[in-house]
N, C-alpha and C positions, 0 to 999 in steps of 0.2 A: 689330648690323645696323643700316643707315641707315635703313631703312623701317619700323623698330619706332617706335611711338608711346611718349611717356612717359605716365607716369600722369596727368599733369597735363592732357595733350592728350586722353587718353581721356576723362576727367572733363568736360572742356569740351565733347567731342562729345557725350556723354551728355546733359547739360544743354541743348545746343543742340537735339538732336532731341527732348528731352521737351518742349521749349517749342513747337517746330513742330508736333509732333503734337497738342500739347494745342489749341492754337490751330485747327488744321485741324478736329479734332473738334467744338471749341465752335461754330465757325462752321458746320458742317455740321447739328449738332443744332438749331440755331435756325432752320434754313430750314423753310418751312412745307410744302416738298415736295421730296422726293429722288427720284432714280431707285434702282433696286436697286444700280447699281454704286456709288452714292455712299453708300448705307447700308452696303454692305461697307467702304468707304473709310473712313467714320466710325468702325465699330466697331474696323477695323485701327488707326486712328490713336489712338483711345482706349486701346487695350491697348498700343500701341506706347509713348504717352506714360507709362503706368503703369510699364511696364518699364525704360524709361530714367531716370524718378525712382527708381525702386530701386536704380539704380546711382549716381546722381548726386545725390539729395536726401534730406531728412531726413524724421521722420516727418509733418511737417506736408505737404510735397509728397506724399508717399503718400497722407495723407486727402484732399488735392485731388484727387489722381489717382482716388481711389474715388469722389468726388463726381461726376466727370466719367463714370466708366464707370456709374455708377448713371443719370446723365442718358442716355446713349447707350443704355443697356439698356431703359431707360424708353421712350424714343421708338420703340424697335423692337419694343416688346410684350413684351419677356422681364421680365415683373415679378418673378419669384423672384429674378433676377440682380439685378436693379435694386435690389431692398429689401435686399438682403444689402450691396451696395457702400455705397449711399447710408447705411443705417443705420450701418455701420462709420466712414463719414465724419463723420456726425452725433456720433455717441458720442466720437471722438477729440475733434472741436472743442469739445464741451460741457465736457470735461474740460480745455480748455487756453485759454480766454479770447481768443476770435478776435475780430477786428475786426466792427465791426456788419453790414457787407455779406457777409461770410463765412457768419455764422451764419443769415442770412436766406436765403442761397443753400442752404445745407445744409437747411433747414425745406422751400425749395420743392421740392427733387429728392427728399425723402422724400415729399412730398406726391404727385409726379409718380409715382415708384415704386410708391406704395400705389394710385394709380389703375391703372397698368399691371397690378399685381397683383390687381385687383378688390377692394381694401380701402378700402370708402367711408368708412367711420370715420377709418383714417390717412390717407387723402387730406384729408378735410376738416380733422382736428385740425392736420396740418401745414400745410396751406394756409391757415389762418385765422393760425398763428403766423408764416408768411411774410409774408402781409399786414401783420402789426403791426410786424414787425421791417424789413422793407422800407420801410415809413412813417417810421422811424426812423434811416435811413440817412444820415449827416450830409453827407457829400460828394456834391455833385452830379453827379459824374462817375461814381462809385461807383453811384449810384442808378439813372442812365440805364443801365448795364449791366445792373444786376440786373433793372429794368423791362422790358428788351428780351427777357430769357429769361423772366422770370415770365411774361410777356404769352402766351407758347407754351404755359403749363401750363393746362389747362381747369380752371375753378372748379368746384366740387363742385355 
């Protein structure tokens, strides 16, 4: 059939949608204020990104999707889901020598998930780790991206 997509076209489509959903969800999550409709859009986009990465990505993409899901659930106040996703992402990254910015982000998101879950000790421990690792990010552009998101996470 002429209107059927090849496996390569399907994979490209999944990758494109994963990236677009990821960027939308992160952008919305960094806003100080969102409407209820934007909260819904952010959550849908984060889960959409995770779905598309499950079809077009590898384990690292899925760990990054989990990090985003941890972030989004935390900003929405769903501490239990936030912790599950954030911890799964951090566990994967700790086992795989990630770049400096990525491990700093992972600790920041676990800190935020801990806050959302009402676990002050977890929040404080991972927040301090994120500060330390964030200070060590070598690339100024990566550092600026980390700082922008980290600034939205309340200190202990």
